C-alpha positions in Angstrom: 40.6 4.1 -6.8 38.8 7.4 -5.9 35.8 8.6 -7.7 36.8 11.7 -10.0 35.6 15.0 -8.7 33.4 15.5 -11.8 31.3 12.5 -11.1 30.9 13.3 -7.5 29.5 16.8 -8.5 27.1 15.1 -11.0 25.9 12.7 -8.3 25.2 15.5 -5.9 23.3 17.5 -8.4 21.1 14.4 -9.4 20.3 13.9 -5.7 19.2 17.6 -5.2 17.1 17.4 -8.4 15.3 14.2 -7.3 14.7 15.7 -3.8 13.2 18.9 -5.2 11.0 17.0 -7.7 9.6 14.6 -5.1 8.8 17.5 -2.7 7.0 19.5 -5.5 5.0 16.5 -6.5 3.9 16.0 -2.9 2.3 19.5 -2.6 -1.5 19.1 -2.1 -4.1 21.3 -3.8 -4.7 24.6 -2.0 -1.2 24.8 -0.5 0.1 27.3 -3.2 0.4 25.0 -6.1 -2.2 24.5 -8.9 -4.8 21.8 -8.3 -3.5 18.5 -9.5 -6.9 17.3 -10.9 -9.7 19.3 -12.5 -13.0 19.2 -10.6 -15.5 18.8 -13.4 -15.3 16.2 -16.2 -15.7 17.0 -19.9 -18.8 14.6 -20.2 -20.8 12.3 -18.1 -24.2 10.5 -18.3 -25.1 12.0 -21.7 -24.2 15.5 -20.8 -21.4 17.3 -22.7 -19.6 20.4 -21.4 -19.9 23.5 -23.5 -16.5 25.2 -23.9 -14.2 25.1 -20.9 -15.0 25.2 -17.2 -14.4 28.6 -15.5 -12.2 28.2 -12.4 -11.2 30.5 -9.6 -9.5 30.3 -6.2 -11.4 33.4 -4.8 -14.4 32.4 -2.5 -16.1 35.6 -3.7 -16.5 34.1 -7.1 -18.4 31.2 -5.5 -20.6 33.3 -3.3 -19.9 37.0 -2.9 -22.2 37.5 0.1 -20.8 34.5 2.1 -17.2 34.6 1.2 -16.1 34.8 4.8 -18.0 31.7 5.6 -16.4 29.7 2.7 -13.0 30.8 4.0 -13.9 29.3 7.4 -14.8 26.0 5.7 -11.3 26.1 4.1 -12.4 26.8 0.5 -9.7 26.2 -2.1 -11.1 26.5 -5.6 -14.2 26.6 -7.7 -15.2 25.3 -11.2 -18.4 26.1 -13.0 -19.6 25.1 -16.4 -22.7 24.6 -18.6 -23.6 21.1 -20.0 -26.1 20.2 -22.8 -27.7 16.9 -23.6 -29.0 15.6 -26.9 -32.6 16.3 -25.9 -31.8 20.1 -25.7 -31.8 20.3 -21.9 -29.1 22.4 -20.2 -27.4 21.8 -16.8 -25.4 24.4 -15.0 -23.0 23.1 -12.3 -21.1 24.9 -9.7 -18.5 22.7 -7.8 -16.5 24.1 -4.9 -13.5 22.2 -3.5 -12.4 22.3 0.2 -9.4 21.4 2.0 -11.2 18.3 3.5 -14.5 16.6 3.8 -15.4 18.5 6.9 -15.4 21.8 5.0 -17.6 20.4 2.2 -20.0 18.9 4.7 -20.2 22.3 6.5 -20.9 24.2 3.3 -23.5 21.6 2.4 -25.4 22.1 5.6 -25.1 25.9 5.3 -26.8 26.0 1.9 -29.2 23.2 2.7 -32.8 24.4 3.0 -35.6 22.6 5.0 -37.9 22.4 2.0 -35.4 20.3 0.1 -36.1 16.7 -0.4 -33.4 14.2 0.5 -31.7 12.4 -2.3 -29.1 9.7 -2.0 -26.5 10.7 -4.5 -23.2 9.9 -2.8 -22.3 11.1 0.7 -25.4 13.3 1.0 -27.7 15.1 -1.4 -31.0 17.1 -1.6 -33.1 18.4 -4.4 -35.5 21.2 -4.8 -38.0 21.8 -7.6 -38.1 25.3 -9.0 -40.8 25.8 -11.7 -39.9 23.5 -14.6 -36.3 23.1 -13.5 -34.7 21.2 -10.6 -31.9 22.1 -8.3 -29.8 19.4 -6.7 -27.2 20.0 -4.0 -24.8 17.3 -2.9 -21.3 16.8 -1.7 -18.8 14.0 -2.3 -15.6 13.9 -0.3 -14.3 17.4 -0.3 -16.3 18.7 -3.2 -19.7 20.4 -3.0 -21.9 20.4 -6.1 -24.8 22.7 -6.9 -26.6 21.6 -10.1 -29.5 23.3 -11.8 -31.4 21.5 -14.5 -33.4 23.5 -17.1 -36.1 20.8 -17.1 -36.9 18.1 -14.6 -36.1 14.5 -15.6 -36.5 11.1 -13.9 -32.9 10.4 -14.8 -31.5 13.6 -13.3 -30.5 12.1 -10.0 -29.0 8.9 -11.7 -26.9 11.1 -14.0 -25.6 13.1 -11.0 -24.6 9.8 -9.4 -22.4 9.1 -12.3 -20.9 12.7 -12.0 -20.3 12.0 -8.2 -18.2 8.9 -9.2 -15.9 11.1 -11.4 -15.2 13.8 -8.9 -11.8 13.9 -7.2 -11.5 12.4 -3.7 -9.5 13.5 -0.8 -6.6 11.4 0.6 -5.9 10.1 4.1 -7.8 11.7 7.0 -9.0 14.6 4.9 -11.9 12.4 3.9 -13.2 12.1 7.5 -16.3 13.9 8.8 -16.2 15.4 12.3 -17.0 12.6 14.7 -19.0 14.6 17.3 -21.9 15.2 15.0 -22.9 11.6 15.6 -23.9 12.7 19.1 -26.8 14.9 17.8 -30.0 13.1 18.9 -32.3 11.8 16.2 -35.5 11.9 18.3 -37.6 15.0 17.4 -35.0 16.2 14.8 -36.4 18.6 12.1 -35.0 17.4 8.7 -32.3 19.5 7.0 -31.9 21.8 10.0 -28.5 20.7 11.2 -25.7 23.1 10.5 -22.0 22.4 11.0 -20.0 25.5 11.8 -16.1 26.1 11.9 -15.9 29.9 12.5 -17.6 32.9 13.9 -19.0 34.1 10.6 -20.8 30.9 10.1 -22.1 30.9 13.7 -23.3 34.5 13.4 -25.5 33.6 10.5 -27.5 31.1 12.6 -28.5 33.3 15.5 -27.1 30.8 18.1 -28.0 30.6 21.7 -24.5 31.7 22.7 -22.0 34.0 21.0 -18.8 33.2 19.1 -16.8 34.7 21.9 -18.2 32.1 24.4 -17.5 29.4 22.0 -14.0 30.5 21.4 -13.0 29.1 18.0 -9.4 29.9 18.8 -9.4 26.8 20.9 -10.0 24.6 17.9 -13.7 24.2 18.7 -16.4 23.0 16.3 -20.1 23.6 16.4 -23.2 21.6 15.3 -26.6 23.3 15.6 -30.0 21.7 15.0 -33.7 22.3 15.5 -36.0 19.9 17.3 -39.8 19.5 17.5 -40.7 18.6 21.2 -44.0 18.1 22.7 -44.2 21.5 24.3 -42.7 23.4 21.4 -39.5 23.8 19.3 -36.0 23.9 20.7 -32.6 24.5 19.4 -29.8 22.2 20.4 -26.1 23.4 20.0 -23.2 21.0 20.5 -19.7 22.6 20.9 -16.8 20.1 20.6 -13.4 20.9 22.2 -10.2 18.9 21.8 -10.2 17.8 25.4 -12.5 17.6 28.3 -10.4 20.1 30.3 -11.0 22.8 27.6 -14.7 22.0 27.6 -14.8 22.4 31.5 -13.0 25.8 31.3 -15.4 27.1 28.6 -18.4 25.9 30.7 -17.1 28.1 33.5 -17.1 31.0 31.0 -20.7 30.2 30.2 -21.7 29.9 33.8 -19.0 31.1 36.3 -21.1 29.9 39.3 -21.4 26.4 37.9 -19.5 23.8 40.0 -19.7 20.2 38.9 -20.7 17.7 41.6 -18.0 15.7 43.3 -17.0 12.5 41.5 -18.3 13.6 38.1 -15.3 14.2 36.0 -16.7 13.4 32.6 -20.3 14.5 32.9 -21.8 17.4 34.5 -25.4 17.9 35.6 -27.8 19.9 33.7 -27.7 23.6 34.6 -29.2 26.9 33.3 -28.2 30.4 32.6 -31.1 32.7 31.7 -33.3 31.0 29.2 -30.8 28.4 28.1 -30.0 25.0 29.6 -26.5 23.4 29.3 -24.7 20.2 30.0 -21.1 19.0 29.6 -20.3 15.4 28.6 -16.6 14.7 28.0 -15.3 17.3 25.5 -18.7 18.3 24.4 -20.9 21.2 25.6 -24.6 20.8 24.9 -26.8 23.9 25.0 -30.5 23.9 24.6 -32.8 27.0 24.1 -36.2 27.8 22.7 -39.9 28.1 23.6 -40.2 24.4 24.7 -40.6 23.7 28.3 -37.7 23.2 30.7 -38.5 19.5 31.2 -38.6 18.8 27.5 -35.3 20.5 26.9 -33.7 18.6 29.9 -34.9 15.4 28.2 -33.3 16.5 25.0 -30.0 17.2 26.7 -30.3 13.8 28.4 -30.0 12.2 24.9 -26.5 13.7 24.5 -24.0 11.4 26.1 -20.3 11.3 24.9 -18.7 7.9 24.7 -15.0 7.8 24.0 -13.9 5.2 21.3 -10.9 4.4 19.4 -11.8 4.3 15.7 -10.1 4.6 12.3 -12.5 7.3 11.0 -11.5 10.0 13.5 -9.7 13.0 11.9 -6.2 13.0 13.3 -5.3 16.4 11.8 -1.8 15.6 10.6 -0.1 18.7 11.6 3.6 18.7 10.5 4.5 21.0 13.4 2.8 19.1 16.2 2.3 15.5 15.3 5.2 13.1 16.1 3.6 10.5 14.0 4.1 12.7 10.9 7.7 13.2 11.9 8.3 9.4 12.0 6.6 8.8 8.7 8.5 11.6 7.0 11.9 10.1 8.4 11.0 6.7 7.0 10.1 8.2 3.7 13.3 10.2 3.5 15.3 7.0 4.4 13.5 5.1 1.6 14.0 7.9 -0.9 17.7 8.2 -0.2 18.3 4.5 -0.2 16.5 4.3 -3.6 18.5 7.2 -4.9 21.7 5.5 -3.7 20.8 2.2 -5.5 19.9 4.1 -8.7 23.1 6.1 -8.6 25.2 3.0 -8.0 23.6 1.0 -10.8 23.8 4.0 -13.2 27.5 4.6 -12.4 28.5 0.9 -12.6 26.7 0.6 -15.9 28.3 3.7 -17.3 31.8 2.4 -16.1 31.2 -1.0 -17.9 30.1 0.6 -21.1 33.1 3.0 -21.2 35.5 0.2 -20.5 33.9 -1.8 -23.3 33.8 1.1 -25.8 37.0 2.9 -24.9 39.3 0.3 -23.2 42.2 1.8 -21.2 41.2 5.4 -22.2 38.6 6.6 -19.7 39.0 4.1 -16.7 41.9 1.9 -15.7 44.5 3.9 -17.7 48.0 2.5 -17.1 49.4 5.9 -15.8 46.6 6.1 -13.2 46.8 2.6 -11.9 48.6 2.1 -8.6 49.4 -1.5 -7.8 51.7 -2.7 -5.1 53.6 -6.0 -6.0 55.8 -7.9 -3.6 57.4 -10.1 -6.4 57.2 -13.2 -4.3 57.8 -15.5 -7.3 61.2 -13.9 -8.1 62.3 -14.0 -4.6 61.5 -17.7 -4.3 63.4 -18.5 -7.5 66.6 -16.7 -6.2 66.6 -18.5 -2.8 66.1 -22.0 -4.1 69.3 -24.4 -4.6 70.7 -24.8 -8.2 70.2 -28.2 -9.9 72.8 -29.8 -12.1 76.1 -31.9 -11.8 77.6 -32.3 -8.4 81.2 -30.8 -7.7 84.3 -32.7 -6.7 84.3 -34.5 -3.5 86.9 -34.0 -0.8 89.2 -36.9 -0.2 88.5 -38.7 3.0 
């Protein structure tokens, strides 16, 4: 028996509805849909929000003078609110959310000042005393928090740790930090001077040894800059990370067209110089040192930068739907699972509906006599007609 046309249309519409609903629910914050979860809670650690938090998706609302830099860090939205405690203190919080943890980390390093004291709040944090108040800057996942207390308290940092535990967290590889920053040397590093840069506007604000054109952010490059205190003076170390060693070698030739790597050194090049800067390539990294320190000290600093390839789970894979075959396979499997689940639900629903209709309205909706087509061979009747008759025997012929 064929399914009536009406039920086929209903099943198709239900399938389309389920598919659209699942796709809409899968839209991440910052991709054109409203954020799924608010950034700031109503209350935490004895602090109560006054009114409602003010939100915005415009980076100019977060920092008018550095809106272009926030865009490079993939800023998505901002929430700011004022909290009060029972002892009369006030707390003003500005929380900026980014597309991933790399953006929050970059913005944290951009606003971090050398005079700030390090505070272990969650991922990283720093505080600065200003008069009677206290300013605390920290990031957790893909959220950067700037908190200003009206009066300093010994419990301020502990209360912000509670706030950090209530902030939204990124999913998947969006929670990973850039791996190449681990190759910044620790020896001689000046605290709070490391800056992570994702675009030309952020690089221009640091007065780097080389220009943004030389770095070429269009090649998916990333930059980390830090200051070092060496025996002969200060030096600035700049690491430029490229997706592949070949790209790093090509950009090294842009920096120094006359540079030729020695034969047999594919991954690491010797230290060279262009004007007042010294450079070195190691794998996909370009290390550039400059400053008033002596050339020997800067060569020693560059010698501490050595790239080692490793396969780890904390590397950001950048799941690009257009270029990553892994995403395609995952999406195909998810689609098969969704379609299978929809088929099971539709089958159970239709079967249950049919049983109920047959129980409530027998022979009126389903299995009506005029709609039933049944082919019968009448084998029992044919057998009875072909069998010999039983009874008295007829007259016998004379012998």
